[in-house]
C-alpha positions, 0 to 999 in steps of 0.5 A: 894722139892724132889730130884727125881720124878719118874712118873708111867704112865699106858696105856690101849687101849680102842677101844671106846676112842682115846687112842693114841691121849690122850697118845701123849698129855700126853707125850708131857705135861711131856716133857714140865714140868718146873720141869722135871720128873727124871724117867718115867716108862710106864705100857702098858696093852694090845698089841696095837702096836701103843701105844707100839711104842709111849711108846718106843719112849717116852724116858721112862726108862722102858716099862712094858707089862701087860695083857689087863685087868690089873687094875690101882692099879695092874699096879702101883704095877708092876711098883713100883718094879722099883721106883727110887726117893723120890716121885712118880707121878701117871699118866694115858694115859689121864692125861695131866699136865700143864707145872708148875703142877709138880713144884707146886705139889713138892712144896706142898709135901715139905711144911712140913715133915708130908705131904705125898701126894699132890693133884692137881686140875683136869680139863676137857680135853677140858675145863680147866675152869671146875673142875673135882676134887679138893680133896675128902672126905666122909660121916659118912657112907663112901660114897665118896664126891667130894669137888668141882666136876663139879664146874666152876673154879673161884679160890673159893677153892684155899685157901683150904689146908688139905683134906682127900684124892683126885682123884688118877689121878695125885697124887704126893706121897712120896716114903716112904709112898707109900712103907710103905702103899704098894700102892693102894688097888686093892680090890677097883675095880678102884674107890676111890683109891686116897681117900682110900690112903689118909685115910691110910696116915692120919691114919699112921700119914701123911697129904694130902694137896691140890696144886690148882695151879697144874692143870691137864687135864683129859679125862675120858678114865677109865684107872684110875678113872671112865670112861666117862658115854657115854653108859649105860654099862659105867655108870653101871660099874662106879656105880658098882665100886663106890659101891664096893669101899664104901662097901669094905672101910666100912668093912675095916674101921669099928671097929672089933665088927662091921665088922660081922654086916656090912658083914651080912647087905650087902644083906638086905642093898642092898634090902633097897637101891634098894627100895630107888633107885626106889623111887629116880627114879634111877632103873639103879643102882639096878643091880650094887647095888646087884653085888657090894654087892655080890662081897664084900660078898665073898672078906673077905680075901681082907678085912682082908689083908687091915685091917692088913695093916692099923693096922700095920702102924696106928699112929692116931685115927679115931677121928682125921679124923672127922673134914675132913669128910663131915657132913649131914648138908653140904650134905643137903646144897649141895643137895639143891644147886645141884637142876637144875637151870633154864634159865628162867621159863620153865612152867607156874603155873598149874592154877587148881583153878585160871584157872577154873578147880576146878569150872568145876569139882564142876559143874560136881559134881552138875550135877551128883548128880542132874541127879540121886539124889536118888543114895546118899542113895543106898546101891548098884547099879544094872542094865546092867552089874552091880553086887554087889561087895564082902561083904568085901575087904578081900573077894574081894582080895580073888576073885582076887588072889585065885585059885578057881573061885566063880562061876561055878561047879568047876572052877579052874584057875586065875582070870581076871585082872579086879577082881584086879581092883575091889579089889582095888576099894573095898579097898576104902570102906572095910566094904561095898564095893558095896557102893564104886561102887555107889560112883564111879557112882556118881563121874564119871562125875566130875572125868572125868572132872578132868582127862580131864582137866589135860590131856588138860594141855599137849595140851594147856595153855589157861584156857578156852581151858582146860575147853573145853577139860575137858567137851569134855572128860566128855560128850563123848558119849561112856562114857555116854552110859557106865554110862547109860547102867551100864558098869563098866569096860568101865567107869573105862577105860574112867576115867583112860585114860586121866591120862594115856595120861597125864603121858605117854606123859612125860614118856620119861622125868622121871621114875616117869611118866613112873612108873605112866603110867605103873600102869594106863596102867595095869588098862586100859588093865585089864578093856578092853583087846581088847585095847591090840592091839592098845596099843602095836602099840603105845608102839612099836612106842614110844619105837623106837622113844624114842631110835632114838630121846632121847637115851636108857634111854628114851627107857628103860622108855617106855620099862618098861611101859608095864611090869606091864600089862604083869605081871598082865595078865600073869597067865590068858594068860598062862591058855588060851594058855595052853588050846589052846583058845587065842581069849578068852583073848579078852573077856570083863571082868565082867557080860556078857551082850549085852545091846543096841548097833548099828547094825553092818552095814554101818550106825552103822559103821558111828555112831561108828566113830562119837563116838556112840556105841549105841543111847545114849538114843535118841530113847526112848527120841524122840520115833524115830523108824527109823535110828538115822543117825542125831546123827553124827551132834552132834559130827561133829564140834568136828571131823572137828576140830580134822582133822585140827590138822595136820596143827598145829605148833606142827604138829608131836603131831597132827599127833600122835593124829590123829593116836591114833584116827584112831587106836581107831576107827579101834579097835572099828570096829573090836571089834563090829564084834567079839564075844567070850563071851556066856550068856547061848546060846547067843553070845555077841560081844565085847563092842566097847565103850572102843576102842572109848574112846581111839579114843576120846583121839585123837579126844579131843586132836586134837581138842584142838590142833587145837583151840590152835594153828591153829585157830588164831582169838579169836572170831573164836576160841570161836565160834568153841569151843562153837559149839563143846561143845554145840553139846556134851551137847545136845547129853548128854541130854537123858542120864543125864535126864534118871533117872528123866524120869524113863528110866534108865537101872541103878538103886538101886541094891540089895546087893546080887543076891541070896535070903536074906536067902542064902545071910545071910548064905553065907556071912561068908561061901564062901565055901557053894554053891547055884545051880541056875536053870533058866528055858528056852524054851529049858530046864534048864540053870544051874549056881553055885554060891559060897558064899552069892552072884554072885559078879562083881569081881567073874565073870570069862572069864574062865567060860563065854568065854569058847569055849568047855564044860569042865568036870565040865560043864558036871557034873553040867548039869548032876546034874541039869538034875537029880534034875528036871527029876529023883527023884530016884537017890541020887543026893542030897548026891552028892550035899551035898558032893560037898558043895552045900547048896541051890537050887534056881529055878529062876523066869523069871519074867512077860515075861516068855514064856509058855515053860519056865513056863512049865519047871519051874513048872515041875522042882518045882514039882520034887524038891518038891518031892525029899528027903533031900530037905527042901522047904524054900519057894518063894523069890524075886529071885524064889523058894528056897530049902535047903539041909537037914543035914550037908553040907561039905564046898567046897573042896579047890583047889589042893595044886599045883594050890594054890601054883601056884596062890601064886607064880604068885601073889607074882611076880605080887605084886613085879612088882607093888611095883616097879612101885609104888616106881617109881611113888612116887614123890620125891623132885628131881623128882618134881624139874626136872619136873618143869625144863621141859615144861608141853606141849608136842611137845615143847623141853625144853630150856636145856636138862637134865637127869631126 
């Protein structure tokens, strides 16, 4: 046993921890040792007067003052000048040894001459049955591993002897070894100091042994070792310190030829590990990862000093330490053992197949195919607000990310976010994107059932009610109207919303749900910008509620949810705000089309509140000429069930669902009275159907909640659910039978909006333009289409929602006027230089007015007599002329505009890559999700950090 033991005690005040209380217990524990310390030196970092009084009254041989930010290693270096003994005991203010701790440490230190360090068993400050640390090791790549951290102390490790190192708190070190190795390495940033000291002792020929009988309580003040992870900042500091220590040790321990390679890999490795942190749902570690890499990158002098110190005293090889490292097999086993253990089943099986969900989807598919069987052979779908997609997926992405718009004389600016959604859809059928839109229409009904069923799993565990929820969502009147009227943006919103509700309901639990919800929210807002207002209200409420009830982590997850939406819309928002036209940001994307809708009167508002933005085909089905007030009866049973949701046992969930329904209806009322899009000279009000889909989330969810927990009797529950579903089934009859009755607006569409000759020429030449002249009662409307067709993804609210004529509009109008009125000037040369190759005089069909017909004949005469135009002839789209001679392709946008677009999309891609990595499931995230209830409004049995 060493003749003299010198205890070095480091004290650093921290306003967030009871430092004085901890120090008093530590000093009392030192006085109660059965083997008393022979000398005590206290290093006081900072000027806390109470701590100084305690230190001076402790009987210490010396009290050394140091700056407040002095670390543990630096403080021990100051105290080492006063060492007087055969061994030194490393202590901090929050380290309270049990009475026999020093005696047993000293005995372990003297078991053999080669033993240089004795490692105690650290236990929790207020629970001595919970192990904090009992020896440390490291993996092949230098990551520190606690051998028994967090385990319940049952003596299971008390037979272990040799270890690679230990926690620095409470170590008993031979003075000779301490001086030879020059103490702790200050470059470790306060982490892994005991492990590193043990490694250097081993390399110097010494041993590190455990003394399990020496128990020391620690309180995690952060003076030595990592601070208690009470706050986000404390957790970040601990992660930063651990990573700095690992990277520093990697450079220190590496063979000389590998040091440069390790140093060069610091930043690429930080990028790779950031991706892994995102996949592993640990985004809070990304900042410390980069800060640690930056610190180690510039600390080569510290690495050089430590390497020289090791080389000077090294007597053993690295191979002799291999047996003390932790193997990959052991790490995998530890990972399996660390999975959350349940206190009983927390969620039942999903039951998608056994509960009838799969059969409901299959039935919906049969109904969908039966309602429009001819669609299986359609190359494209048209009617209403539908239009072909681009000829290829690459072209669709070019429309979404390019600086030039494929419509208009010279429209330059960001695309609508909806174009990116369509580009993703086109990528599902890259060779024939328009067919993907046909498949979407065929699968819309079963996809709605699928989404509704999964969303219902957040409300109820009853299989029948889940099917009721799925049918309720799929037969929602606003959804069927959107399908029947050909409104692709509204259809996509309705299909995505239940998945958004499913993910967002559990976003506070995990980063995986938050990442998924962020992507889905971006899709919803891209398809319906008018939903931004209610979404922001819900988002702010969720952030505040998460902060109050669940802490910062849950709030950060909700804060992230809106980031991809902001990134995707930022270019268009900036462009609109720059020209002072913010209201146009609410414009519905896609083809401007008013379509059938209810009048903005009292009855129309009542029908909107009932879920009907239009008559859902009932006027044509019944031949009714008067007000269709009785449509309210179809959804009245469902609405009555919804209103009772606030009486549910999960009252808070019911109130939230009612609030969502109210927000959706209020948004629909507001949207129906606002017009920001112009089709020719016709102002088109915003489509309220998307807002009604949001309201339907609350309606369907509230009705299910009522049926699940308010209606007690099974017979009554079945009758109420049957009545609600029956009303929706009857309401859907006109839309589902419209194709069979040949009354549908939607039908087989052309692959191009231009004549086949132009489509063939422009398919591979997006820089060739076509001027489309449409005769009206007031003159000629002019449009310019670039490429082989006006596509759905090529539509832009920069063109359709502008409130003032641009210079390009005036130039196009002047060109059109010159073409049809004046044959003297050389307007053809101007068109040729601009990239226009064709002129189409569109036909207005059988309902053409006399004035429009007169205008068309005069325009045809003028165009037929103009030099430089070759008549192609009549086509199914109108009369076509081709410009003779060589046509210069459309000039590209300015370099600055292309650079801005490229930079913007690089940022957008980075944000969505992060969101996608967060959304990807991992074994850990799946295990954590199984440890929480699937239903919302029910607290898990045991709260865990997921």
